[in-house]
C-alpha positions in Angstrom: 59.7 118.6 100.9 63.2 117.6 99.8 65.6 116.7 102.4 69.1 118.3 102.1 72.1 116.2 103.1 75.3 117.5 104.1 78.2 115.5 103.7 82.1 116.2 104.2 84.4 114.0 102.2 88.2 114.8 102.2 87.6 118.5 103.5 85.1 119.0 100.9 81.6 119.9 101.9 78.9 118.2 99.6 75.1 119.4 99.5 73.1 117.0 98.4 69.3 117.2 97.6 69.1 113.1 97.0 71.7 110.6 97.8 73.7 109.8 95.0 72.6 106.2 94.4 68.8 106.6 95.3 69.1 105.1 98.7 69.1 106.3 102.2 72.0 109.1 102.8 72.9 107.6 106.0 74.3 104.8 103.7 76.4 107.4 101.8 78.0 108.7 105.3 79.0 105.1 106.1 80.4 104.6 102.5 82.7 108.0 102.4 86.3 107.2 103.6 85.5 103.7 104.7 86.1 101.4 101.8 85.5 97.9 102.5 85.7 94.4 101.4 83.1 93.7 98.7 82.4 97.5 97.9 83.0 98.9 94.4 85.2 101.7 93.9 83.9 105.1 93.6 83.4 105.6 89.9 85.8 108.6 89.5 88.8 108.8 91.9 89.9 112.1 90.9 93.7 111.5 91.1 96.7 111.9 88.5 99.6 110.0 87.5 103.2 111.4 87.9 102.8 112.8 84.3 99.7 114.6 85.7 97.5 112.5 83.2 94.0 111.8 84.8 93.7 108.3 86.0 90.6 106.4 85.4 90.5 102.9 87.3 88.1 101.2 84.7 90.0 102.3 81.5 93.0 101.6 82.8 92.0 98.0 84.2 90.3 97.2 80.6 93.9 98.0 79.0 95.7 95.2 81.5 95.5 91.5 81.2 95.5 91.6 85.1 92.4 90.0 87.3 93.5 92.0 90.3 95.2 95.3 90.9 97.1 96.1 94.4 96.5 100.0 95.2 99.3 100.5 97.7 99.5 103.9 99.6 102.8 104.9 100.7 104.8 107.9 101.7 108.5 108.3 100.8 109.7 108.6 104.5 107.8 105.9 105.9 109.9 103.0 106.5 107.3 100.2 106.5 106.1 101.7 103.2 109.5 101.1 101.6 109.6 97.6 103.0 106.6 97.0 101.4 107.4 98.3 98.2 110.7 96.2 97.9 108.6 93.2 98.8 106.2 93.9 95.9 109.2 94.7 93.5 111.0 91.6 94.4 107.8 89.4 94.0 106.6 91.3 91.0 107.1 88.3 88.6 105.0 86.0 90.9 102.2 88.7 91.3 102.1 88.9 87.7 101.8 85.3 86.9 98.8 85.2 89.4 97.4 88.4 87.6 98.2 91.1 90.1 99.1 94.3 89.0 100.5 96.9 91.3 99.6 100.6 91.5 101.3 102.7 93.8 100.0 106.0 95.5 101.9 108.5 96.7 100.5 110.3 99.6 102.6 113.5 99.6 102.8 114.3 103.4 105.8 114.9 105.6 106.5 113.3 108.5 105.0 115.9 110.5 101.7 116.1 108.7 102.6 119.0 106.5 101.9 118.8 102.9 104.9 118.1 100.7 105.2 121.0 98.2 107.4 119.3 95.6 105.5 116.0 96.0 106.0 115.2 92.2 109.8 115.9 92.3 110.1 114.2 95.8 108.1 111.0 94.5 110.1 110.7 91.3 113.5 111.0 93.1 112.3 108.0 95.4 111.2 105.7 92.7 114.4 106.3 90.7 116.5 106.1 94.0 114.9 102.6 94.9 114.6 101.7 91.1 110.8 101.1 91.3 108.9 100.9 88.1 105.3 100.5 89.1 102.5 102.7 87.7 102.4 105.5 90.1 99.5 107.9 91.2 100.1 111.3 93.1 97.5 112.1 95.7 98.6 115.5 95.5 95.9 116.6 98.5 95.5 113.3 99.9 91.9 113.5 98.8 92.0 110.0 97.6 93.7 108.4 100.6 91.6 110.2 103.5 88.4 110.8 101.4 87.6 107.6 99.4 90.2 105.0 101.2 90.1 106.1 104.6 93.9 106.0 104.9 95.3 108.0 107.4 99.0 109.3 107.9 99.4 107.1 110.9 98.0 104.0 108.7 100.8 103.8 106.0 101.3 101.7 104.1 98.1 100.3 103.2 97.0 98.3 100.4 93.5 97.3 98.5 93.3 94.2 96.1 90.8 95.5 93.8 89.2 93.1 91.0 89.0 94.1 87.4 85.3 95.0 88.0 86.4 97.6 90.3 85.2 95.8 93.6 87.4 95.6 96.9 88.6 92.1 97.1 91.1 92.5 100.4 92.5 95.2 102.3 96.2 94.8 103.8 97.5 96.8 106.7 101.3 97.0 107.1 102.7 94.0 105.1 104.0 91.1 107.2 106.2 88.4 106.0 103.2 86.6 104.4 102.0 89.8 102.6 102.7 88.4 99.0 101.4 84.9 100.0 97.9 86.7 101.1 97.6 88.7 98.0 98.2 85.6 95.6 95.4 83.6 98.0 93.0 86.3 97.5 93.7 86.6 93.8 93.3 82.9 93.5 89.8 82.9 95.4 91.6 80.9 98.2 90.4 83.1 100.9 
């Protein structure tokens, strides 16, 4: 007799007759929404860039010389997010020297938690006003943030340092003054 597993991820009910990777279904429950250091990214992240092109991490990483990718979740109204993005912008050359490429992920929610209906326009305007040129993804329904990365509105900004092979190297909550130093140390394997 087959076991049927019900899993809720990002508000989507998934019905499984077998775990996706052939292991115990309880392990899958732990993995969804709780990306941890050493764990690989999901094969498909199901999100798009600002031009509405599908984003495939493995394909993107293969085209870049970087050894690590900092995936940084932000909201346009979030002051700590803006501060973190400006830190990344100011130290962009240093990060690149150490093999780190920055990818921003706009989480289109308003301060009160309601979805931002004009997310693409609002994000583009924010990037233009702040002169930010990082490759930016749009997490239109917050499925990526909530469902795969476990990022909630009150935990922004949150960044994940991902190795080129797709494994999580480090997770950063709300950048401090030594944020860039921490990224570089992890990218160099010093911590």
